[in-house]
Steps between C-alpha positions, in 0.01 A plus 500: 500500500389629159263205448467386859714189441678577825172409691481142375569221750760236425390146437678159506573537128573878479703734714346844436632858521373521857760242601796666328771636732443864411132472598534322836473826687168592337207505735127597485385221269203433733404871481496485119285189521257676725467798273448270202231308685307818577526622143383163365182527712421842348596429139613142432746431223559872420799624700826315462748417774760705302278813533444425869874471550580827311226695681599362839870593448396854418268535799749339745752771406233769543410361844858557630506858376632436151388623157191408309515398133256397231453127442325412180296182546410217262798276561465124463660229714781283358481129447864430584691534819844345565785583738756513217340806343518687829865417542577612145306830514530640855830675563677334793607706806864431401463682165758755394406814306554353159276204564233721658501723197472206262215340700300824499579568129372150410156611633513834327598696811777764489745626759260755638246220560771295675584779735136583579362150531791405727357762735226253581754346738402776735231257616526133576742247643759243396624170635859500616583238238462760224802699617699309771785442252568872531542460874688171532654378169496760231788370286507146637767580762280566800507875436255783502386709209720813512226708338267440796520752787694331781273613781195382313659169420602457864149571629347257246737220621445587868123546510351343190691252281711341778598203292592467126252218476196695631211443258224603737570848638369796310645850473337830403616628165463859628555481877284739700251568224434173323125560530524852357547574130761774505853593378675309779627230266697743288646671810617160626662418164712817524613382852603164354210332683310343218422147606559310174794506267254604240409803707862596554560443130294809422766717650789350308425715185567873563219625278247270676635595839450862412134435416459318828649798686258737321204272588603475866517876532196574289124526537303193612223610264737494198623151599142382536397629155811347339461169678133481401597549131752215521246275670242570225765415245584173681134414532482471117773245465401168349133535601254245355176636361223399264476129465844425641510303829197477715319663793563270797232417748760433763826693481711204633395250236434490128140457387421132445 
């Protein structure tokens, strides 16, 4: 979302980032469009969709009790959006620790950032299709991921993802508090109840698991401060400024 390319609608000649598999669970596009429309009435051609997106992400977290962080403005909107870039740059939910570390490092983010930013999974939902292989066919032999808590897996199969082909049902990333920004995600990881393989992967390295344990038992205020710093760092990745890109009139389409 660094240049708002994820907001662009697909056309008959271009499948955009919005249509890429990792982004199919994203919602709220209409809300972003509404904000942009209001801003355009006040100061047309001044505030980019990229700025609107960055500010809305920060405020959405604050609304559910999460931390506040500073968002420098002045971003410009990108002129390219294609599904392939999303596939190549977004770590899939099946990632192991090595691939996660590499994906984050490619964007200038370190292991501390990986641990902290993963904590955003304390809010939100996932489609069953992102993790049903862990429930029904982990190694291609109709088996279950042994790293997943058996009771949790059983409940997921019984009450949520009742079929390995379910592409519709959604599951809370942090059951019980998915609308509250807290430390619940880390506590679930230590109980082997991280929903994605990429979540569980964080506990496969002893030094990282020790940091997660420290976070889960620590102060919410400390976590908030550290998370905010990592978000500010991520907010500076590959941002377009100056004469690069454009300031879109409509977030879903490039200016004509």
